[in-house]
Every structure is written in structure tokens, then in C-alpha cells.
MARVODO-160233 format. One record per residue (C-alpha): x, y, z. Coordinates in steps of 0.05 Angstrom, whole numbers, plus 5000, padded with zeros to 4 digits. Example, Ala and Ser with C-alpha at 12.3 -4.5 7.8 and 13.67 -1.06 7.14 Angstrom:
BEGIN
524649105156
527349795143
***
This chain:
BEGIN
500050005000
502450714985
504151115047
507651785061
513951405081
518851985072
514652455115
513751915168
521351815170
522252545191
516052755229
511252455279
504352455246
498452695288
493952135313
487952415276
491752425210
493651695220
486351515233
484151905171
489251535128
486850865157
479651065138
481651245067
485350575058
479350195087
474550535040
479050384981
479649655002
472149565007
471449914940
467550524958
467050994899
463451634878
461851764951
457551134956
458750795023
459550045026
459549555083
466249445117
465648705131
471848665175
474749165224
481149535208
484149275272
483648565246
486148755176
492249105206
494748465239
500348065208
498347535157
500346965203
495947265257
489647285215
490347975184
492348235116
498848565135
496449295131
500749755173
498650085237
501150785218
502751015288
507150415302
510250445232
511651195242
515451035306
519450485272
521550965216
523551505266
527450985305
531550865242
533951595246
536151505318
539850875298
543551265244
545651785296
548451225339
551950815285
553951345234
556851935275
560752195215
554552365174
553153105165
546253015196
549352665257
554453215267
549253775262
544453415310
549953265360
552553985360
545554265370
542053765416
547053305452
554153585447
556653195508
551752615511
547852105471
541252145433
538751585478
539551985543
539752725526
534553235550
529153455501
528354205507
521754555495
524554995439
527154395399
525054315327
519153875309
523753395273
527953285336
521753225380
518952715331
525352305334
525452325409
518352055409
521351395385
527351415431
524450945484
523350395432
530350495405
533350485475
529949815492
532749475430
539749775426
545649425459
552749705463
557849195439
564849295469
570549085423
576549355461
576248845517
572648215539
566648435581
561047965603
564347405564
563347775497
569047555450
574548035431
575048235357
581348025321
580448545266
580449155311
573149355303
571149965344
565649945397
558849915363
551449835375
547649185365
540149145351
537348585394
530848485354
534048275287
538047665268
544148035242
544448575295
542549135247
536549585257
530949455208
524249815204
520849135198
523848855263
522449505300
515249525276
514048795295
516848935365
512549555374
506349175350
507848595396
508849045457
502449415441
498648765438
501448545505
499249205537
492249115509
491848405536
494248635605
489449215606
483448825584
482648075593
478747815534
476547105527
477946805459
474046265423
477045585409
477745785336
481646415352
486146025399
488545525347
487745915282
495146125276
496945485240
491045575192
493346265170
500446035158
497945455115
493245915076
498546425055
503445875036
498645544988
500445544913
493945864890
491846544863
491847124911
484547274899
482746564919
486746644984
482747284998
476246904986
478146385038
480546935085
473847295081
470046645094
474146465155
473247165182
465847135168
466747735123
463647445059
457647865036
452347315034
445047495042
444347295115
450547695135
448048295095
441248255130
444648245199
448748865182
443549285146
436848955159
434849095086
436448455048
432147835037
435747245069
432946695023
437746394972
436246654902
438546004869
434445484907
429245954938
428545525000
433645655055
437446235085
443646405046
449446295093
456646145075
455445405089
449145415046
452645734987
458445244985
455444595012
447844565024
444744924964
442044434912
446844714860
452844654906
451043934922
450643774847
457344104835
460743694889
457643044863
460543204794
467343414821
473442954811
474743004886
469942704937
471242925008
466642415040
470142445107
468743195112
461243185100
459643165174
463443825183
459744235129
455344565181
461344995201
466045235145
471745385194
471544685221
471044395150
477044805127
481244605188
479943875174
481243965099
488244255114
490143615150
490243275082
496543655063
500943115092
498042585046
500642414976
498342944926
494443264984
496643974967
494443914894
487743644915
486744224964
488644734911
483544434863
478344454919
479645204928
478645304853
471944964858
469945414917
472046014876
467845804816
461845654861
462346374888
462846654817
456746244796
452946504857
454647234839
452647114766
445846884791
445247434843
447048034801
446147824728
440547314735
444846804699
444446064714
450845664709
450544914698
454244514752
458544154700
460644834672
462945034742
467244404747
470144494677
472245214693
475245014760
479444444729
481644874671
483645444717
487344974764
491144614707
493245274676
495945554741
499244894760
502944874693
505345594701
508045424770
511744814741
514845244686
517245754737
520145194780
523944894721
526745584702
529045684774
532545004774
535845154707
538545824732
541245494795
544644944755
547845464709
550645854769
553245204800
556544994734
560045674729
562545614800
565144914786
568745164724
571845734763
573945234816
577344794766
581545364737
583545654805
588245344855
583045224909
585145044979
580044625018
580744725093
577344295146
576544605215
574444175274
573944285349
575243765403
571243895467
566344425491
567244505567
566845215592
573345455623
577444865597
582044825537
579244595470
583344295414
582744565343
584844145284
585944445215
587344025154
588344305083
588443985015
588444234943
583744124884
586843444871
585743194943
593143254959
594543425032
598144085040
598944295112
596044135180
595744535244
593544425316
591345015358
589145085430
584145585458
579645675519
572645375507
566345795516
562145185531
558045305467
559344865407
557045415359
561545955390
567445475394
566845285320
566146015299
572346195340
576145615308
574245835237
576346545253
583146325279
584145865219
582546435170
587546885206
592846345199
591246235124
591946975110
598846965139
600646395091
598446805030
593146345000
587746704959
582546174939
579845774997
573845365018
572445275092
569044625112
565844505180
561943905208
557044365245
550944515200
548345045248
554845435243
554645375167
547645665164
549446235212
555446435168
551746365102
545446745122
548447205176
542646965220
544047035294
540447315355
546247255405
550747855418
556547385432
556247115361
556247795329
563747935341
565747255312
561447345250
563748055237
571047825243
569747235196
566547715146
572448195150
577547625142
573747325083
574047985046
581647935047
581547325001
579947324927
575146744936
572546475002
566645995009
563845525062
561344815057
559344235103
564443705122
562042985109
560542575172
566642115170
569141875237
576341815212
577042545190
584042815197
581543465228
577843085283
584142695300
588343325302
583343675348
583743095398
591343105392
591543855406
588143745474
593543245495
599643605469
598344345481
***
């Protein structure tokens, strides 16, 4: 959705303006036009929740505004040499920090706006000391200066997304503490349902249809009558029963004929058709079975075509034969399924091309494969580090044994060992290297820079700095062989050093 992001990054928007923008977005979503008001079938509060919490991911502008302003405070902390940082420091905190300075009454609106997000920035910011080992935080080998670490993101860097999620989560906790609200059994277990819905390989408009049904926000006749009191509740197609969601998709005579003609027969779910939520929850359990996902996707296509047929009868007076509904659903599903397969094949082809290029580059370069292994992980005791190297032709080059104090954590010990091995390799002058480790968790942390522990940040930053000193540096997993040379060397290091 389009929002005044730049203005929100500099100024705190008034509460009334945020509410007015929410109202405009809600009217647009429910397709109000030419001043004609339409029913808002779901509250903005629900729609502004995250997708995995049952919402549509619309932003709460007040929280988003704070997250954007917090980014400016983070820049003042982490980029003191910027012109903006120098001007703000000289004017507002010449001898202090933006996290603790006094906000004077004659300060500019920009500064007051930024200070409005200071408390959120203060709660998430952590000072990382590099000059010495404090609170068991590792010392940097590459001489990094003291810096700030954002505790709500995986890589320690401030992101508007992580700050917004934190602000939203804290606001929700305050609301729950202030007002105890009992939740239904559906609300209590619906988190899994929403995650499954948004992961489905179906069209977005079909996901929105299911979302509306599960939120009881589909404009059927009975729901319209409850909201406005003006609509006849009898189904226009069969002319017998009240038109509820369950009637449209399961109990209407046309719906029953459609399901009888469908290639999928969900006989085990017929007893749950009195409640669509219950029916959908049971349907999603089929995902674990063979071809279960494809069958569910086709089922959603049938639901979509039933809804289209209902609207054709409701607004155009057009009757659609049940077999025509099934034909359209199957055709639509096959077309979308084929397009997904083509995209998947193209993705595989691109990946294979990149891998082939990397292999060709590896063949031409003199690549040094280095295996790094750690002996024991007992806090306060020595750990042995074994390093074995070999070239492209599996010829052993050099081996080393190192000794270092263990942190008690296998992940931290392995990261420390890799860092020390890289430092050693740089002294030897090699330029094309591949580091192999038996710890898959360490490998994923290095590859994706995904960590939430301040103690890991120093190791990862040092590894990143050291890797940049080589022409080519990659990481791979070491096969699980008990007779690995590196493992033997790590055990030997404990005994000898």
C-alpha cells in the first residue's frame, strides 16, 4: 500500500491524521466509489494484523511511524560521521547520547518527533564492546571499534520491519494486560490455519476469498441482513433456505450437484459442512498425504467457481450449469499448475547454470580446501582445534593444531576456530579457499548471517572481514566421516598443548 513513508521518517504524524489515512485505505479496500458507502465486513484492527495472525498485513501507521523514526536514531548512533549526525549532535546533545539527552521545549519538530521513538530504540539497542572482553563477549581480532547491536533482528542491524514487529507485539501485550478478553476455540488455534493459507500455491484472489469466509466477512444474504436489515435472506438459486456461507458452498442444491460431479469427493468431511471453519481446518490436515496439496488447491478452485456462479445468479440473473462450474475450475487449476511448474523448472535451470559456472571457476583456480574441527566444549577448559588442508586434487598440504579456551557452546567454539584458521591462512598468503565445518548450524549462521546472540556477532563480523581479504572464500559442510583428519588433530591438540 502507498504511504507517506518519507514524511513519516522525519515527522511524527498526528493521531487524527493516521486515523484519517486508515479510513481512506479501508474505503479503498472495500471499493467505495463516487461517495457511495459500502459495508466494511471486517474491522481495520483485524486487517492490520500480520498475515500469520489472521490479518492482511496492513500497517498500523502510528507504530510504523515510530519504527521509521527509530531508524533515524539508529543512524545517529551508528553513523556519527554523517553530516546530519554532526549537526544534530552539535545542537541537541554535544556531550551526551541521543538515547539519554534532555529534550528542550524549543527543539525543532523533527527532533521532538525522533525523540518520540527514543524509548523503543533504547529498549532494543545494545552496546557491543570490542576493546576488551566484558561479560564474556568475545574480543575482535580485526580491531573493530565499539558499536551498537540491535537485539530484535538476526544480524544485529536495525530494520524498520523488526522494530515495527516489536512495537506491535508490545502494544498487543499491553492491550491484553489492560483488558482480559476470552477467545474462542477457533481464535486460539487459528495461527496454523493462516500460515497454511498464505503458503498455498493458489491465486491471491482465491486466498482472499478463503480469508473472508474464515473471518465471516463474505457478503452473503444472511450476513447482509444482519448488518443492514434490508436484504432478503432466502437463497436466490434454490429459493428455500437462508443464504449462509455454508449454504452457498455445501447445502444449496446447485452446490450439492457441483460436488457430486467434482473429481474429488471429500466424503470424510461431509459431517463438518455445518461449520466452514471446522470443515477447512479438517481439509488442511490432508496436506500431509500424497498429492494432498494439489487436491486442496483444486478444491479451492471449485469454491472460487461456486462463488462466481452465485454472483452471476445474484447480480446478472444468469444460471450456470454445475458441470460448467467444474470444467472452469479444472481448467483454471491446470493452467495455474502448469505455470508454476514452468517457473520451478526455470529456477532449477538458473541454479544449475550458476553452479556449473562456480565449478568451472573452481577447476581453473588453485582452490585450497580447509577442514576445521573442534575437540571438546567444556566452559573454562581448553579445547583442541584441528585444521587440515588439501588442494583441488585431494593432495594434503598442511595441518595445524591450535589450543584455545572453550566457551562451553559448540557454535561459539566452531566460529572461533574458523576465525583463527582464517587468520592463519591469510598469513600463509593463499587467495582461493573453501572452509568446511561439520556443524550445519554454524554453516547456516555464516551463510545467512542469522543470529540473535550478541556473543556471536563479534565472531561473525570478524569472519566477514577476514573473508573479504581473500579473492575467493566459500563455506561448505564437512561429510560425517569418523576418521576425519581434522577430528584426530583436534583430539591430539588437547593432549599435546
